[in-house]
VOGU-3710 file (C-alpha; in Angstrom, 3 decimals, decimal comma):
1> mtepgsrgal> -56,035/14,142/-15,528  -52,890/15,616/-15,510  -50,307/14,087/-17,273  -47,122/12,425/-15,184  -44,264/14,428/-15,935  -46,298/17,914/-17,098  -46,014/20,988/-14,590  -49,292/20,459/-12,684  -48,336/16,871/-12,129  -49,465/15,304/-8,969
11> rlprarvvpl> -46,890/15,323/-6,196  -47,308/12,206/-4,038  -45,774/12,304/-0,326  -42,430/10,762/0,386  -43,230/7,695/2,371  -41,846/7,395/5,519  -40,304/4,578/6,946  -42,116/3,094/9,808  -39,311/2,221/12,234  -39,238/-1,951/13,347
21> sappssytaa> -38,761/-1,250/16,671  -38,816/1,913/19,165  -35,182/3,798/18,356  -32,658/3,595/21,086  -32,191/6,105/23,739  -28,936/6,870/22,742  -26,044/6,264/20,202  -24,018/4,152/22,580  -27,591/2,289/23,038  -27,799/2,328/19,381
31> veryltgagi> -24,110/0,568/18,968  -25,396/-2,036/21,465  -28,519/-3,240/19,486  -26,709/-2,937/16,564  -23,910/-5,438/17,448  -26,661/-8,009/18,858  -29,310/-7,340/16,185  -26,815/-7,636/12,989  -25,421/-10,802/14,557  -21,557/-9,392/14,908
41> akssariyri> -19,590/-12,364/15,871  -18,254/-12,208/19,599  -14,405/-12,111/17,984  -15,401/-9,046/15,910  -17,670/-7,159/17,970  -14,830/-5,927/19,930  -13,475/-4,036/17,104  -16,482/-2,667/15,850  -17,561/-1,347/19,435  -14,023/0,404/19,214
51> slttwgwmlv> -14,332/1,792/15,771  -18,235/3,056/16,374  -16,808/4,689/19,592  -14,341/6,689/17,566  -16,958/7,520/15,476  -19,363/8,542/18,041  -16,655/11,828/18,828  -16,581/12,735/14,833  -20,562/12,378/14,473  -20,949/15,102/17,333
61> gepaptgpar> -18,021/17,475/15,386  -15,646/16,444/17,633  -11,897/14,693/16,779  -11,390/11,406/18,299  -8,744/11,107/20,715  -5,962/9,031/19,519  -2,786/7,327/21,217  -2,974/6,973/25,136  -5,663/9,948/25,346  -7,825/7,173/24,165
71> rgakppvfll> -7,762/4,976/27,289  -10,637/6,041/29,544  -11,861/8,592/27,278  -15,476/9,076/28,087  -17,356/8,277/24,832  -20,332/11,516/24,031  -23,681/11,016/24,755  -26,479/11,899/21,862  -29,156/10,770/20,277  -29,123/8,560/17,118
81> aaindpalpe> -31,546/11,130/15,475  -28,404/13,582/15,186  -27,084/11,367/12,526  -29,686/13,334/10,435  -28,354/16,767/10,991  -27,958/18,072/7,327  -24,828/20,162/8,286  -23,187/17,084/9,547  -21,618/15,661/6,268  -19,487/18,302/5,723
91> vlaelaaara> -18,009/18,431/9,604  -17,525/14,473/9,223  -15,417/14,828/6,024  -13,296/17,358/7,362  -12,859/15,748/10,414  -12,483/11,962/8,670  -9,655/13,980/6,366  -7,443/14,907/9,713  -7,737/11,579/11,300  -6,574/9,719/8,148
101> demdadtvnr> -3,624/11,785/7,970  -2,676/10,766/11,197  -3,866/6,784/11,095  -2,665/4,283/8,488  -4,709/3,467/5,599  -5,890/0,138/6,497  -7,240/1,173/10,416  -9,032/4,181/8,418  -10,744/2,090/5,824  -11,570/-0,405/8,118
111> elsiarkaig> -13,012/2,206/10,672  -15,229/3,626/7,568  -16,280/0,459/6,549  -17,931/-0,969/10,014  -19,921/2,561/10,431  -21,520/2,340/6,841  -22,577/-1,253/8,219  -23,912/0,348/11,204  -25,715/3,143/9,962  -27,276/1,033/6,768
121> wwqrqgwidc> -28,662/-1,400/9,406  -29,947/1,418/11,267  -31,397/2,890/8,632  -33,054/-0,339/7,845  -34,770/-0,415/11,322  -36,241/2,983/10,199  -34,275/4,868/13,332  -32,401/7,266/11,040  -33,152/8,404/7,105  -29,254/9,829/6,142
131> dptngierrp> -25,689/8,429/5,814  -23,482/11,578/6,644  -20,463/9,324/5,496  -21,471/9,734/1,989  -19,095/11,267/0,294  -15,603/10,208/2,543  -13,612/8,199/0,317  -11,237/5,173/1,227  -7,831/5,571/1,279  -5,398/3,747/-0,827
141> appdctkala> -3,493/1,436/0,933  -0,311/0,576/-0,949  0,678/-3,420/-0,237  3,419/-3,192/2,835  5,814/-6,015/1,494  7,772/-5,709/5,126  5,038/-7,329/7,163  6,646/-10,457/7,976  8,944/-9,923/10,821  12,125/-11,626/9,976
151> enqiaalwrl> 13,687/-14,649/11,801  15,980/-12,459/14,217  13,049/-10,164/14,481  10,966/-13,301/15,919  13,980/-14,012/17,909  14,643/-10,562/19,551  10,782/-10,594/20,867  10,815/-13,242/22,847  14,142/-12,004/24,430  11,999/-9,097/25,537
161> dvalrektfw> 11,464/-8,775/29,337  8,069/-8,905/29,381  5,231/-9,976/31,816  4,088/-13,739/31,609  0,657/-12,756/30,269  2,329/-11,050/27,531  4,925/-13,895/26,481  2,305/-16,063/26,787  -0,016/-14,075/24,169  2,621/-13,136/22,112
171> kmlyesaara> 3,721/-17,043/21,668  0,151/-18,211/21,056  -0,447/-15,946/18,249  2,522/-16,745/16,491  2,287/-20,259/17,005  -0,813/-20,648/16,249  -1,172/-18,310/13,157  -4,661/-17,139/14,696  -5,968/-13,640/14,912  -5,457/-11,384/18,370
181> devlclnved> -9,021/-11,052/18,739  -9,802/-14,592/18,685  -6,995/-15,223/21,028  -8,362/-12,592/23,651  -11,894/-14,089/23,366  -10,455/-17,642/25,195  -11,795/-19,056/28,011  -9,745/-21,332/29,917  -12,274/-23,783/29,913  -12,110/-23,797/25,911
191> lypqdkrgri> -8,484/-24,980/26,199  -7,170/-28,631/25,139  -3,728/-28,551/26,892  -2,989/-32,502/26,574  -3,598/-31,894/22,638  -2,024/-27,948/22,582  -5,296/-26,703/20,970  -7,825/-24,356/21,690  -11,580/-23,840/20,629  -12,472/-20,214/19,057
201> takggatewi> -15,152/-18,055/17,922  -13,918/-17,249/14,213  -14,737/-14,478/11,904  -18,581/-14,657/11,169  -19,043/-16,741/14,113  -17,638/-19,946/12,786  -16,679/-22,633/15,782  -12,851/-23,523/15,032  -9,780/-25,036/16,361  -6,373/-23,165/16,933
211> hwqsgtaqll> -2,974/-25,123/17,642  0,087/-24,196/19,277  3,277/-25,456/19,854  5,335/-26,078/22,902  6,627/-22,944/23,628  2,912/-21,828/24,420  2,334/-25,116/26,284  5,155/-24,440/28,571  4,061/-21,174/29,505  0,119/-21,476/29,862
221> prliagrtrg> 0,159/-23,404/32,836  2,052/-20,677/34,686  -0,667/-18,277/33,403  -3,828/-19,849/34,152  -2,307/-20,772/37,736  -5,439/-23,491/38,424  -8,162/-21,247/37,320  -11,085/-23,407/35,707  -12,978/-21,239/33,777  -13,250/-17,861/32,931
231> plfltdrkap> -11,152/-15,368/30,356  -7,655/-16,804/29,541  -5,797/-13,307/29,416  -6,585/-10,993/32,068  -6,109/-7,120/33,308  -4,062/-6,575/36,166  -6,651/-4,854/37,894  -10,027/-5,837/39,148  -13,260/-5,286/36,345  -15,054/-1,719/36,663
241> agtptldvcp> -18,333/-2,009/37,565  -20,710/-2,800/34,854  -18,260/-4,847/32,884  -20,377/-8,216/30,940  -19,982/-10,945/33,182  -18,826/-13,152/30,262  -15,542/-10,717/30,481  -15,246/-11,046/34,183  -13,123/-14,042/35,342  -15,467/-15,549/38,076
251> etgrarlsyr> -12,097/-16,673/40,450  -10,478/-13,213/40,507  -12,766/-10,723/39,734  -10,265/-9,399/36,675  -11,728/-8,413/33,429  -11,168/-9,704/30,177  -7,745/-8,096/28,378  -8,914/-6,115/25,544  -7,593/-5,617/22,169  -6,914/-2,017/22,554
261> raeeifvent> -5,025/-2,477/25,622  -3,305/-6,034/24,471  -2,150/-3,764/20,932  -0,542/-0,798/22,965  1,497/-3,083/25,041  2,731/-5,158/21,683  3,842/-1,602/20,381  5,416/0,116/23,657  7,523/-3,031/23,514  8,461/-3,313/20,159
271> rllanplasp> 9,673/-0,029/19,430  13,143/-0,670/19,426  12,926/-3,896/17,235  10,933/-1,647/14,284  13,142/1,313/14,827  17,044/-0,426/15,597  18,441/2,741/14,314  16,488/5,609/16,560  17,789/7,292/18,949  16,423/6,639/22,785
281> edienldgft> 15,002/10,143/23,058  12,992/9,951/19,708  11,860/6,357/20,881  8,700/7,370/22,407  7,261/9,014/19,170  7,714/6,408/17,194  5,293/3,351/16,224  6,143/-0,475/17,092  4,839/-3,762/15,465  1,246/-4,671/15,210
291> lhrlrhsalt> -0,294/-7,878/16,606  -1,331/-8,571/13,416  1,927/-8,962/12,071  2,690/-12,230/14,097  0,074/-14,195/12,541  1,481/-12,477/8,963  4,876/-13,836/9,923  3,702/-17,135/11,158  2,095/-17,838/7,808  5,074/-16,432/6,176
301> hdaeggtstp> 7,562/-18,386/7,843  5,297/-21,719/6,820  4,989/-20,943/3,323  8,861/-20,183/3,419  9,427/-23,802/4,852  7,625/-25,576/2,270  4,209/-25,842/3,915  1,332/-27,236/1,685  -1,393/-24,766/0,300  -4,024/-27,127/1,654
311> mllarsrhas> -1,883/-26,813/5,439  -1,600/-23,110/4,663  -5,708/-22,618/4,060  -6,054/-24,922/7,646  -4,000/-22,465/9,413  -4,816/-19,533/8,465  -8,522/-20,709/8,153  -8,893/-18,730/5,256  -12,020/-19,857/2,691  -9,685/-19,386/-0,449
321> vrsleryarp> -6,210/-19,119/-1,687  -6,071/-16,184/-3,232  -6,594/-14,969/0,592  -2,944/-16,514/0,981  -1,232/-14,225/-1,458  -0,546/-11,510/1,000  1,021/-13,776/3,258  3,281/-16,270/0,685  5,181/-13,796/-0,123  8,999/-14,954/0,640
331> gvdavarhva> 10,436/-12,469/3,416  13,632/-10,849/3,700  15,360/-13,682/5,239  14,438/-16,315/2,792  15,427/-13,775/0,079  18,587/-13,242/1,423  19,393/-16,814/1,439  17,789/-17,665/-2,109  20,781/-15,013/-3,077  23,543/-16,147/-1,068
341> erdpaarrrn> 23,046/-20,010/-2,161  23,416/-18,732/-5,793  26,418/-16,581/-5,523  29,220/-17,811/-7,776  31,648/-16,388/-5,651  30,664/-18,023/-2,541  30,303/-21,526/-4,367  33,968/-21,002/-5,742  35,338/-20,225/-2,146  32,784/-23,356/-0,736
351> r> 34,842/-25,874/-2,895
//
């Protein structure tokens, strides 16, 4: 008998993974199978779907569209098995590097993480063998210490001439310190206006409460306009054919506002606030604020006002105190007040 490891050792054929179910007909179908089969929470499914659609272009060797070109762009149609192409990793690495040069590191890293989770799930189903993202490294993301908007920037935000939908959405995000995707998933029947609270599906699928203040409470009745069910925040037009029933208002026929469109509107309307020294002709090429900064600002302002750690945990709905560190850093206004209050010259003048 031949000894293992010798030149004449028997080579056993590599065991083939037997698919747990029939492979999907296309990459798009595989994405939907993953979102439902892996138990991705509804509040997260939108972001996952957008990220995986972005990777869909790159998986066929094409750069993903960005900015306004991304809206309405038809994702490529291809078989999931194309991911096994041995030439794909090299092409994918070049496309990912080019995209990383155009996008912020947090977005690039989030999209890469989502793609790897989906690919790993498809591998476990036996639908594909390879992970073409191997070798693509996460981008360093230095902490941004200016994420919390100053109080004067928040005040300027409320003075912007925008539609009622945006006024209500932004107010609710800031007053509740909730995540934007959670709020966009709210239905009218999830609201308890008399208690100034709403029931949301949080990260991980848990059902939790968010609470708002008088600013949101005053705007909500006008936004709801007598509706009793369906998505709270709606698009301006009728829902296109094929829109999931849960994302269509049964009373108006309009669709649920998407995270992507809500983010675009916020960025467009806050460019001047984010770049106060920019010239008007340059403003179209500059970025505005992101929706997440409203949550970040709310929690930072709470911390500056002396809100206790247990209450900050309840407001943020984080599981650990360590997760609060990014929000507990005092903002620019708080630091300025601290320095001014301890200015010896100012103290002498005030005597």
